[in-house]
All heavy atoms as an XYZ file, in Angstrom:
785
protein
N      -8.594     21.643      9.230
C      -7.955     20.758     10.050
C      -8.524     19.354      9.921
O      -9.724     19.225      9.712
C      -8.206     21.195     11.601
C      -7.747     20.205     12.612
S      -5.987     20.385     13.148
C      -5.999     22.026     13.665
N      -7.644     18.351      9.874
C      -7.984     16.993      9.754
C      -7.700     16.263     11.015
O      -6.658     16.403     11.600
C      -7.256     16.309      8.577
C      -7.691     14.922      8.213
C      -9.015     14.989      7.401
C      -6.675     14.198      7.456
N      -8.706     15.445     11.469
C      -8.570     14.607     12.617
C      -8.612     13.162     12.172
O      -9.586     12.799     11.489
C      -9.669     14.824     13.684
C      -9.797     16.316     14.007
C      -9.452     14.003     14.953
C      -8.642     16.968     14.744
N      -7.606     12.434     12.490
C      -7.508     10.980     12.139
C      -7.633     10.167     13.391
O      -6.833     10.323     14.342
C      -6.263     10.644     11.281
C      -6.267      9.193     10.898
C      -6.152     11.612     10.114
N      -8.569      9.253     13.387
C      -8.777      8.341     14.540
C      -8.423      6.896     14.177
O      -9.040      6.386     13.240
C     -10.207      8.428     15.114
C     -10.529      9.915     15.473
C     -10.376      7.524     16.188
C     -11.896     10.157     15.859
N      -7.444      6.431     14.855
C      -7.015      5.041     14.716
C      -7.589      4.212     15.859
O      -7.379      4.586     17.000
C      -5.481      4.924     14.768
C      -4.718      5.731     13.758
C      -4.441      7.055     13.952
C      -4.280      5.109     12.595
C      -3.712      7.829     13.053
C      -3.473      5.922     11.710
C      -3.269      7.200     11.940
O      -2.510      7.911     11.005
N      -8.306      3.146     15.601
C      -8.857      2.255     16.580
C      -7.972      1.083     16.756
O      -7.565      0.408     15.721
C     -10.247      1.844     16.230
C     -10.918      0.923     17.275
C     -12.344      0.522     16.898
O     -12.885      1.040     15.897
O     -12.875     -0.368     17.641
N      -7.580      0.739     17.954
C      -6.663     -0.348     18.266
C      -7.299     -1.277     19.249
O      -8.019     -0.886     20.202
C      -5.381      0.204     18.897
C      -4.582      1.125     18.025
C      -4.685      2.501     17.962
C      -3.527      0.767     17.159
N      -3.808      2.995     17.099
C      -3.045      2.009     16.564
C      -2.907     -0.400     16.809
C      -1.995      2.048     15.665
C      -1.871     -0.375     15.925
C      -1.408      0.814     15.339
N      -6.890     -2.526     19.132
C      -7.239     -3.552     20.208
C      -5.900     -3.963     20.730
O      -4.944     -4.422     20.069
C      -7.884     -4.809     19.604
C      -9.301     -4.579     19.278
C     -10.171     -4.626     20.502
N     -11.521     -4.277     20.145
C     -12.429     -3.919     20.974
N     -12.146     -3.916     22.283
N     -13.676     -3.590     20.581
N      -5.681     -3.714     22.076
C      -4.447     -3.966     22.771
C      -4.739     -4.729     24.023
O      -5.574     -4.329     24.820
C      -3.759     -2.642     23.107
C      -2.471     -2.949     23.863
C      -3.454     -1.792     21.839
N      -4.089     -5.868     24.224
C      -4.238     -6.602     25.450
C      -3.907     -5.784     26.610
O      -2.915     -5.046     26.588
C      -3.413     -7.898     25.421
N      -4.784     -5.761     27.683
C      -4.490     -4.875     28.841
C      -3.085     -5.002     29.392
O      -2.505     -3.978     29.838
C      -5.589     -5.334     29.841
C      -6.707     -5.828     28.986
C      -6.005     -6.495     27.822
N      -2.498     -6.179     29.368
C      -1.107     -6.372     29.895
C      -0.085     -5.665     29.010
O       1.056     -5.548     29.416
C      -0.785     -7.745     30.178
C      -0.753     -8.662     28.889
C      -2.125     -9.262     28.607
O      -3.138     -8.890     29.081
O      -2.071    -10.146     27.619
N      -0.405     -5.278     27.800
C       0.558     -4.644     26.883
C       0.229     -3.154     26.737
O       0.899     -2.439     25.980
C       0.411     -5.360     25.482
C       0.936     -6.737     25.502
C       0.978     -7.315     24.080
C       1.545     -8.661     24.131
N       1.790     -9.173     22.779
N      -0.801     -2.688     27.505
C      -1.177     -1.257     27.311
C      -0.100     -0.297     27.591
O       0.200      0.680     26.869
C      -2.354     -0.915     28.218
O      -3.434     -1.680     27.825
C      -2.772      0.551     28.179
N       0.698     -0.451     28.694
C       1.777      0.547     29.102
C       2.874      0.498     28.037
O       3.472      1.488     27.706
C       2.306      0.201     30.449
C       1.340      0.671     31.507
C       0.917      2.168     31.346
O       1.767      3.019     31.105
O      -0.361      2.408     31.369
N       3.201     -0.724     27.540
C       4.291     -0.806     26.493
C       3.773     -0.137     25.226
O       4.536      0.540     24.532
C       4.600     -2.272     26.275
C       5.749     -2.460     25.293
C       6.115     -3.944     25.103
O       5.411     -4.827     25.640
O       7.079     -4.249     24.258
N       2.529     -0.381     24.826
C       1.986      0.256     23.691
C       1.867      1.786     23.849
O       2.286      2.496     22.959
C       0.505     -0.224     23.474
C      -0.177      0.287     22.213
C       0.059     -0.327     20.994
C      -1.046      1.417     22.276
C      -0.506      0.178     19.831
C      -1.630      1.908     21.156
C      -1.365      1.278     19.962
N       1.527      2.254     25.020
C       1.468      3.654     25.311
C       2.824      4.389     25.123
O       2.981      5.386     24.544
C       0.912      3.915     26.707
C       0.720      5.245     27.159
C       0.134      5.244     28.551
N      -0.102      6.648     29.017
C      -0.574      6.898     30.124
N      -0.942      5.927     31.001
N      -0.685      8.113     30.512
N       3.864      3.680     25.701
C       5.242      4.273     25.591
C       5.748      4.283     24.151
O       6.315      5.292     23.732
C       6.201      3.446     26.496
N       5.405      3.234     23.464
C       5.797      3.154     21.997
C       5.118      4.204     21.190
O       5.667      4.843     20.398
C       5.595      1.761     21.466
C       6.035      1.607     19.985
C       7.427      1.862     19.759
C       5.611      0.126     19.531
N       3.786      4.315     21.447
C       2.923      5.363     20.753
C       3.526      6.775     20.943
O       3.642      7.476     20.033
C       1.545      5.262     21.165
C       0.681      6.435     20.578
C       0.164      6.515     19.423
C       0.433      7.689     21.284
N      -0.470      7.730     19.210
C      -0.281      8.414     20.364
C       0.755      8.202     22.541
C      -0.747      9.776     20.663
C       0.367      9.527     22.781
C      -0.344     10.237     21.904
N       3.953      7.025     22.179
C       4.485      8.339     22.429
C       5.813      8.580     21.645
O       6.022      9.613     21.095
C       4.731      8.503     23.948
N       6.635      7.601     21.627
C       7.902      7.693     20.878
C       7.603      7.816     19.381
O       8.232      8.715     18.766
C       8.695      6.394     21.144
C      10.020      6.436     20.409
C      10.776      5.098     20.637
O      10.283      4.166     21.261
N      11.989      5.046     20.088
N       6.751      7.057     18.898
C       6.365      7.097     17.447
C       5.788      8.440     17.110
O       6.074      9.067     16.038
C       5.478      5.894     17.043
C       4.905      6.099     15.610
C       6.264      4.542     17.091
N       4.837      8.874     17.897
C       4.190     10.204     17.685
C       5.185     11.283     17.673
O       5.158     12.162     16.746
C       3.057     10.401     18.682
O       2.091      9.301     18.577
C       2.422     11.714     18.466
N       6.102     11.313     18.625
C       7.113     12.341     18.688
C       8.025     12.297     17.409
O       8.450     13.312     16.835
C       7.992     12.218     19.908
C       7.214     12.592     21.161
O       6.155     13.149     21.076
O       7.695     12.261     22.262
N       8.403     11.069     16.967
C       9.219     10.922     15.722
C       8.450     11.467     14.535
O       9.053     12.099     13.677
C       9.609      9.491     15.520
C      10.655      8.957     16.421
C      10.861      7.437     16.177
O      10.011      6.704     15.708
N      12.129      7.010     16.533
N       7.216     11.056     14.369
C       6.367     11.478     13.272
C       6.285     13.050     13.276
O       6.468     13.743     12.268
C       4.964     10.899     13.275
C       5.103      9.381     12.929
C       4.077     11.570     12.234
C       3.835      8.618     13.207
N       5.978     13.620     14.449
C       5.878     15.061     14.616
C       7.123     15.806     14.325
O       7.159     16.854     13.568
C       5.458     15.432     16.015
C       5.128     16.823     16.279
N       5.994     17.682     16.892
C       4.072     17.601     15.862
C       5.379     18.917     16.960
N       4.286     18.875     16.225
N       8.281     15.216     14.628
C       9.594     15.856     14.335
C      10.096     15.658     12.930
O      10.825     16.489     12.356
C      10.634     15.295     15.275
N       9.628     14.649     12.220
C      10.213     14.311     10.915
C       9.307     14.414      9.737
O       9.698     14.288      8.601
C      10.752     12.878     10.993
O       9.743     11.919     11.124
N       7.944     14.720      9.990
C       6.976     14.610      8.941
C       6.353     15.997      8.777
O       5.633     16.404      9.716
C       5.916     13.603      9.138
O       6.596     12.309      9.440
C       5.027     13.399      8.040
N       6.526     16.648      7.575
C       5.877     17.929      7.430
C       4.342     17.837      7.634
O       3.743     16.960      7.117
C       6.208     18.277      5.937
C       7.396     17.489      5.675
C       7.300     16.275      6.429
N       3.784     18.755      8.353
C       2.376     18.805      8.603
C       1.919     18.126      9.837
O       0.805     18.407     10.316
N       2.634     17.149     10.321
C       2.233     16.351     11.510
C       2.080     17.273     12.687
O       3.051     18.044     12.979
C       3.162     15.219     11.764
N       0.987     17.254     13.352
C       0.699     18.163     14.449
C       0.591     17.494     15.844
O       0.239     18.074     16.825
C      -0.585     18.927     14.156
C      -0.559     19.716     12.889
S      -2.124     20.415     12.379
C      -2.388     21.673     13.693
N       0.977     16.199     15.875
C       0.850     15.498     17.119
C      -0.505     14.808     17.341
O      -1.362     14.847     16.429
N      -0.769     14.297     18.624
C      -2.009     13.637     18.794
C      -2.244     13.353     20.266
O      -1.529     13.801     21.083
N      -3.323     12.509     20.483
C      -3.613     12.140     21.780
C      -4.072     10.672     21.803
O      -4.330     10.066     20.704
C      -4.743     12.982     22.338
O      -5.877     12.893     21.545
N      -4.177     10.026     22.978
C      -4.565      8.669     23.139
C      -5.701      8.592     24.094
O      -5.655      9.287     25.170
C      -3.390      7.840     23.650
C      -3.695      6.351     23.817
S      -2.301      5.392     24.484
C      -1.366      5.172     23.014
N      -6.646      7.714     23.778
C      -7.872      7.520     24.621
C      -8.030      6.063     24.817
O      -7.795      5.240     23.928
C      -9.088      8.097     23.948
C      -9.064      9.508     23.487
C     -10.249      9.778     22.568
C      -9.034     10.495     24.639
N      -8.473      5.686     26.093
C      -8.773      4.246     26.337
C     -10.249      4.208     26.838
O     -10.721      4.996     27.635
C      -7.863      3.755     27.385
C      -8.178      2.246     27.754
C      -7.200      1.568     28.632
N      -7.160      2.330     29.865
C      -6.187      2.128     30.860
N      -5.322      1.165     30.616
N      -6.207      2.759     31.923
N     -10.948      3.222     26.278
C     -12.368      3.004     26.732
C     -12.457      2.677     28.186
O     -11.680      1.794     28.674
C     -12.955      1.935     25.897
O     -14.233      1.533     26.393
N     -13.364      3.267     28.855
C     -13.605      3.004     30.265
C     -14.345      1.546     30.357
O     -14.077      0.850     31.319
C     -14.511      4.085     30.914
C     -14.907      3.727     32.346
C     -13.771      5.407     30.842
N     -15.183      1.288     29.424
C     -15.962      0.091     29.494
C     -15.242     -1.151     28.883
O     -15.494     -2.287     29.319
C     -17.295      0.261     28.725
C     -18.190      1.273     29.416
C     -19.455      1.510     28.694
O     -19.739      0.895     27.676
O     -20.259      2.358     29.226
N     -14.232     -0.860     28.013
C     -13.441     -1.984     27.383
C     -11.988     -1.533     27.336
O     -11.609     -0.919     26.389
C     -13.978     -2.251     25.955
C     -13.271     -3.407     25.322
O     -12.273     -3.908     25.889
O     -13.689     -3.772     24.204
N     -11.161     -1.843     28.375
C      -9.866     -1.376     28.391
C      -8.907     -1.863     27.332
O      -7.832     -1.276     27.158
C      -9.309     -1.878     29.705
C     -10.536     -2.193     30.558
C     -11.633     -2.551     29.579
N      -9.385     -2.823     26.502
C      -8.594     -3.267     25.390
C      -8.816     -2.333     24.107
O      -8.046     -2.476     23.166
C      -8.867     -4.675     24.989
O     -10.120     -4.824     24.424
N      -9.788     -1.487     24.176
C     -10.057     -0.501     23.120
C      -9.309      0.800     23.294
O      -9.584      1.465     24.255
C     -11.505     -0.249     22.954
C     -11.995      0.668     21.897
C     -11.525      0.304     20.560
C     -13.470      0.934     21.920
N      -8.397      1.055     22.426
C      -7.636      2.320     22.483
C      -7.795      3.119     21.235
O      -7.789      2.452     20.065
C      -6.193      2.011     22.783
C      -5.996      1.490     24.187
C      -5.251      3.282     22.572
C      -4.592      1.076     24.542
N      -8.073      4.359     21.329
C      -8.120      5.249     20.128
C      -6.868      6.159     20.147
O      -6.553      6.764     21.256
C      -9.326      6.121     20.119
C     -10.728      5.409     20.152
C     -11.873      6.437     20.224
C     -10.837      4.461     18.945
N      -6.212      6.295     19.036
C      -5.143      7.294     18.978
C      -5.663      8.311     17.962
O      -6.198      7.950     16.884
C      -3.764      6.689     18.561
O      -3.857      6.012     17.332
C      -3.277      5.753     19.632
N      -5.474      9.582     18.272
C      -6.013     10.691     17.499
C      -4.928     11.558     17.046
O      -4.137     12.039     17.882
C      -7.010     11.478     18.343
C      -7.679     12.573     17.578
C      -8.125     10.565     18.962
N      -4.767     11.740     15.710
C      -3.743     12.575     15.161
C      -4.324     13.775     14.496
O      -5.402     13.710     13.908
C      -2.914     11.761     14.079
N      -3.664     14.857     14.482
C      -4.090     16.089     13.841
C      -3.185     16.435     12.657
O      -1.935     16.367     12.871
C      -4.088     17.280     14.875
C      -5.157     17.181     15.910
C      -5.259     18.427     16.742
C      -6.435     18.275     17.738
N      -6.536     19.539     18.481
N      -3.775     16.820     11.596
C      -3.062     17.220     10.346
C      -3.695     18.500      9.846
O      -4.935     18.651      9.965
C      -3.124     16.154      9.336
C      -2.329     14.880      9.768
C      -2.850     13.883     10.518
C      -0.979     14.524      9.460
N      -1.883     12.904     10.780
C      -0.747     13.281     10.109
C      -0.035     15.148      8.742
C       0.479     12.656     10.000
C       1.177     14.546      8.638
C       1.399     13.287      9.242
N      -2.946     19.310      9.132
C      -3.548     20.490      8.500
C      -4.542     20.180      7.442
O      -5.495     20.957      7.216
C      -2.326     21.319      7.977
C      -1.118     20.521      8.245
C      -1.514     19.309      8.940
N      -4.347     19.057      6.672
C      -5.158     18.722      5.574
C      -5.153     17.255      5.256
O      -4.222     16.508      5.638
C      -4.737     19.495      4.296
O      -3.529     18.936      3.811
N      -6.119     16.792      4.474
C      -6.137     15.352      4.132
C      -4.934     15.063      3.219
O      -4.387     13.963      3.392
C      -7.443     15.136      3.332
C      -7.706     13.708      2.895
C      -8.058     12.805      3.858
C      -7.519     13.353      1.550
C      -8.305     11.443      3.446
C      -7.765     12.036      1.215
C      -8.101     11.040      2.159
O      -8.286      9.762      1.730
N      -4.565     15.940      2.363
C      -3.419     15.713      1.489
C      -2.090     15.495      2.321
O      -1.242     14.681      2.003
C      -3.235     16.877      0.550
N      -1.962     16.345      3.359
C      -0.788     16.145      4.261
C      -0.761     14.797      4.912
O       0.238     14.100      4.946
C      -0.756     17.204      5.344
C      -0.413     18.653      4.804
O       0.549     18.785      3.967
O      -1.057     19.493      5.262
N      -1.928     14.341      5.448
C      -1.960     13.060      6.053
C      -1.713     11.896      5.029
O      -1.020     10.959      5.293
C      -3.299     12.880      6.717
C      -3.485     11.525      7.340
C      -2.795     10.922      8.303
C      -4.466     10.481      6.864
N      -3.199      9.572      8.473
C      -4.247      9.339      7.702
C      -5.419     10.542      5.954
C      -5.034      8.230      7.504
C      -6.260      9.384      5.752
C      -5.993      8.241      6.576
N      -2.432     12.048      3.865
C      -2.213     10.976      2.903
C      -0.730     10.879      2.390
O      -0.302      9.736      2.071
C      -3.124     11.220      1.631
C      -4.584     10.865      1.884
C      -4.800      9.476      2.337
C      -4.829      8.493      1.239
N      -5.159      7.086      1.679
N      -0.032     12.009      2.318
C       1.370     11.976      1.966
C       2.150     11.128      2.994
O       3.106     10.411      2.691
C       1.959     13.385      1.942
N       1.735     11.173      4.291
C       2.417     10.347      5.333
C       1.869      8.930      5.295
O       2.607      7.965      5.286
C       2.115     10.974      6.681
C       2.324     10.019      7.848
C       3.634      9.647      8.262
C       1.274      9.465      8.461
C       3.840      8.768      9.215
C       1.426      8.582      9.512
C       2.745      8.181      9.957
N       0.556      8.791      5.257
C      -0.070      7.422      5.451
C       0.089      6.497      4.233
O       0.215      5.312      4.443
C      -1.571      7.649      5.756
C      -2.177      6.402      6.419
C      -1.754      6.005      7.635
C      -3.237      5.769      5.787
C      -2.353      4.920      8.250
C      -3.816      4.689      6.405
C      -3.396      4.252      7.626
N       0.242      7.086      3.136
C       0.541      6.319      1.844
C       0.003      4.955      1.739
O      -1.108      4.761      1.326
N       0.857      3.986      2.061
C       0.447      2.559      1.856
C      -0.413      2.044      2.938
O      -0.473      0.790      3.084
C       1.678      1.773      1.591
C       2.629      1.610      2.830
O       2.269      2.266      3.863
O       3.576      0.889      2.738
N      -0.892      2.793      3.859
C      -1.696      2.408      4.961
C      -0.970      1.734      6.072
O      -1.521      1.259      7.075
C      -2.899      1.486      4.484
C      -3.819      2.132      3.632
O      -4.059      3.374      3.701
N      -4.427      1.470      2.691
N       0.364      1.637      6.016
C       1.117      1.063      7.049
C       2.514      1.743      7.119
O       3.516      1.170      6.795
C       1.336     -0.490      6.864
C       1.850     -1.098      8.143
O       1.792     -0.541      9.224
N       2.412     -2.274      8.009
N       2.532      2.997      7.463
C       3.837      3.679      7.496
C       4.840      3.010      8.339
O       4.592      2.385      9.341
C       3.458      5.099      8.143
C       1.947      5.193      7.956
C       1.427      3.852      7.917
N       6.077      3.048      7.909
C       7.174      2.341      8.532
C       7.223      2.636     10.046
O       7.434      1.768     10.825
C       8.471      2.721      7.841
C       9.689      1.891      8.274
C       9.631      0.455      7.857
O       9.079      0.130      6.757
O      10.091     -0.379      8.594
N       7.081      3.920     10.440
C       7.141      4.283     11.788
C       6.092      3.643     12.658
O       6.336      3.483     13.859
C       7.107      5.824     11.913
C       8.332      6.612     11.537
C       8.009      8.075     11.474
C       9.487      6.299     12.407
N       4.931      3.263     12.084
C       3.831      2.671     12.880
C       3.883      1.124     12.978
O       3.148      0.537     13.634
C       2.538      3.128     12.323
C       2.301      4.596     12.437
S       0.745      5.196     11.734
C      -0.381      4.598     12.964
N       4.804      0.510     12.188
C       4.798     -0.931     12.224
C       5.039     -1.602     13.548
O       4.470     -2.596     13.867
C       5.923     -1.478     11.172
C       5.413     -1.262      9.710
C       6.394     -1.866      8.801
C       5.871     -1.632      7.375
N       6.781     -2.180      6.333
N       5.882     -0.963     14.370
C       6.133     -1.560     15.703
C       4.934     -1.520     16.572
O       4.735     -2.473     17.378
C       7.314     -0.787     16.349
N       4.067     -0.489     16.414
C       2.831     -0.482     17.184
C       1.971     -1.653     16.787
O       1.298     -2.253     17.640
C       2.063      0.837     16.894
C       2.818      2.026     17.489
S       2.160      3.588     16.960
C       0.444      3.485     17.582
N       1.944     -2.067     15.564
C       1.089     -3.239     15.132
C       1.654     -4.503     15.679
O       0.859     -5.504     15.678
C       1.015     -3.321     13.604
C       0.240     -2.009     13.052
C      -0.004     -2.061     11.582
N      -1.021     -3.047     11.349
C      -1.596     -3.233     10.204
N      -1.217     -2.531      9.169
N      -2.545     -4.100     10.010
N       2.834     -4.583     16.127
C       3.346     -5.773     16.849
C       2.781     -5.931     18.178
O       2.651     -7.039     18.762
C       4.847     -5.764     16.857
N       2.296     -4.804     18.802
C       1.753     -4.883     20.175
C       0.194     -4.797     20.165
O      -0.412     -5.216     21.131
C       2.255     -3.643     21.005
C       3.726     -3.649     21.338
C       4.121     -2.372     22.016
C       4.026     -4.886     22.236
N      -0.419     -4.381     19.092
C      -1.872     -4.197     19.112
C      -2.365     -4.426     17.701
O      -1.687     -4.233     16.695
N      -3.621     -4.647     17.589
C      -4.301     -4.812     16.203
C      -4.927     -3.480     15.906
O      -5.751     -2.965     16.590
C      -5.365     -5.919     16.335
C      -6.139     -6.025     15.026
C      -7.427     -6.841     15.194
O      -7.723     -7.338     16.265
O      -8.144     -6.900     14.168
N      -4.515     -2.937     14.745
C      -5.176     -1.705     14.256
C      -6.462     -2.169     13.604
O      -6.508     -2.805     12.554
C      -4.251     -1.006     13.252
C      -4.821      0.405     12.975
C      -3.865      1.281     12.145
N      -3.729      0.637     10.846
C      -2.676      0.891     10.016
N      -1.697      1.622     10.425
N      -2.591      0.305      8.827
N      -7.579     -1.769     14.180
C      -8.944     -2.200     13.762
C      -9.426     -1.351     12.594
O      -9.983     -1.858     11.597
C      -9.921     -2.176     14.886
C     -11.274     -2.623     14.447
C      -9.408     -3.163     16.005
N      -9.253     -0.058     12.763
C      -9.770      0.890     11.749
C      -8.978      2.195     11.762
O      -8.323      2.560     12.746
C     -11.238      1.136     11.926
O     -11.474      1.801     13.151
N      -9.105      2.951     10.657
C      -8.495      4.274     10.514
C      -9.548      5.101      9.764
O     -10.017      4.732      8.679
C      -7.233      4.241      9.708
C      -6.646      5.740      9.575
C      -6.200      3.239     10.317
N      -9.938      6.162     10.398
C     -10.931      7.130      9.776
C     -10.477      8.538      9.879
O      -9.995      8.990     10.949
C     -12.247      6.980     10.499
C     -12.893      5.607     10.237
O     -13.348      5.331      9.133
N     -12.924      4.758     11.230
N     -10.580      9.282      8.789
C     -10.168     10.649      8.729
C     -11.479     11.544      8.727
O     -12.432     11.318      7.991
C      -9.361     10.889      7.483
N     -11.468     12.565      9.535
C     -12.561     13.501      9.709
C     -12.102     14.966      9.471
O     -11.096     15.318     10.052
C     -13.179     13.427     11.078
C     -13.688     12.007     11.370
C     -12.826     11.103     11.991
C     -15.018     11.690     11.131
C     -13.258      9.829     12.258
C     -15.482     10.360     11.391
C     -14.602      9.448     11.959
O     -15.048      8.231     12.262
N     -12.850     15.698      8.732
C     -12.634     17.060      8.524
C     -13.222     17.795      9.778
O     -14.394     17.591     10.010
C     -13.219     17.569      7.242
C     -13.017     19.081      7.006
C     -13.712     19.577      5.858
O     -14.417     18.716      5.085
O     -13.578     20.744      5.455
N     -12.457     18.603     10.483
C     -12.941     19.320     11.614
C     -13.767     20.567     11.075
O     -13.168     21.401     10.403
C     -11.850     19.743     12.489
C     -12.331     20.494     13.748
C     -11.228     20.853     14.643
O     -10.469     21.895     14.371
O     -10.967     20.147     15.653
N     -15.029     20.513     11.401
C     -15.863     21.681     10.953
C     -15.903     22.768     11.989
O     -16.047     23.914     11.574
C     -17.293     21.130     10.669
C     -17.418     20.080      9.531
C     -18.863     19.640      9.425
C     -16.869     20.588      8.243
N     -15.795     22.390     13.196
C     -15.892     23.398     14.311
C     -15.291     22.776     15.550
O     -15.462     21.633     15.814
C     -17.267     23.881     14.544
C     -17.430     25.016     15.457
C     -18.855     25.555     15.538
O     -19.636     25.252     14.633
O     -19.094     26.377     16.470
N     -14.581     23.587     16.355
C     -14.083     23.193     17.611
C     -14.432     24.225     18.674
O     -14.010     25.385     18.586
C     -12.504     23.076     17.526
C     -11.857     22.560     18.859
O     -12.625     22.433     19.841
O     -10.639     22.402     18.876
N     -15.261     23.800     19.576
C     -15.703     24.694     20.598
C     -15.156     24.379     21.998
O     -15.724     24.737     23.008
C     -17.266     24.751     20.619
C     -17.800     25.361     19.295
C     -19.180     25.652     19.217
N     -19.664     26.548     20.286
C     -19.614     27.897     20.190
N     -19.064     28.455     19.131
N     -20.084     28.630     21.129
N     -14.070     23.579     22.027
C     -13.423     23.253     23.312
C     -12.762     24.509     23.787
O     -12.235     25.332     23.015
C     -12.464     22.114     23.219
O     -11.428     22.457     22.248
C     -13.174     20.794     22.738
N     -12.617     24.657     25.097
C     -11.966     25.817     25.705
C     -10.921     25.294     26.679
O     -11.009     24.430     27.323
C     -13.023     26.682     26.423
C     -14.011     27.134     25.463
N     -13.795     28.249     24.655
C     -15.279     26.803     25.239
C     -14.971     28.451     23.892
N     -15.808     27.579     24.274
């Protein structure tokens, strides 16, 4: 399992618009992209402008096939509302959540 964490800076007054757009984009990616497993969104308690979006993929190859040029068409609208600061992919070694 691959976990991809996107770090965003979003002005607090644009958070709800960003959140709604992220949900729409995530649903579109999940429905139209082989391997896309959906994701979640987190907001920093200490810095409300810091938002992490977390995506799950079966493998690095599946995610790279989607991410390609580092700015997939479906994600461009999100970049109009927030600054994508970083993108990091992590191989899940173990999950002990219940």
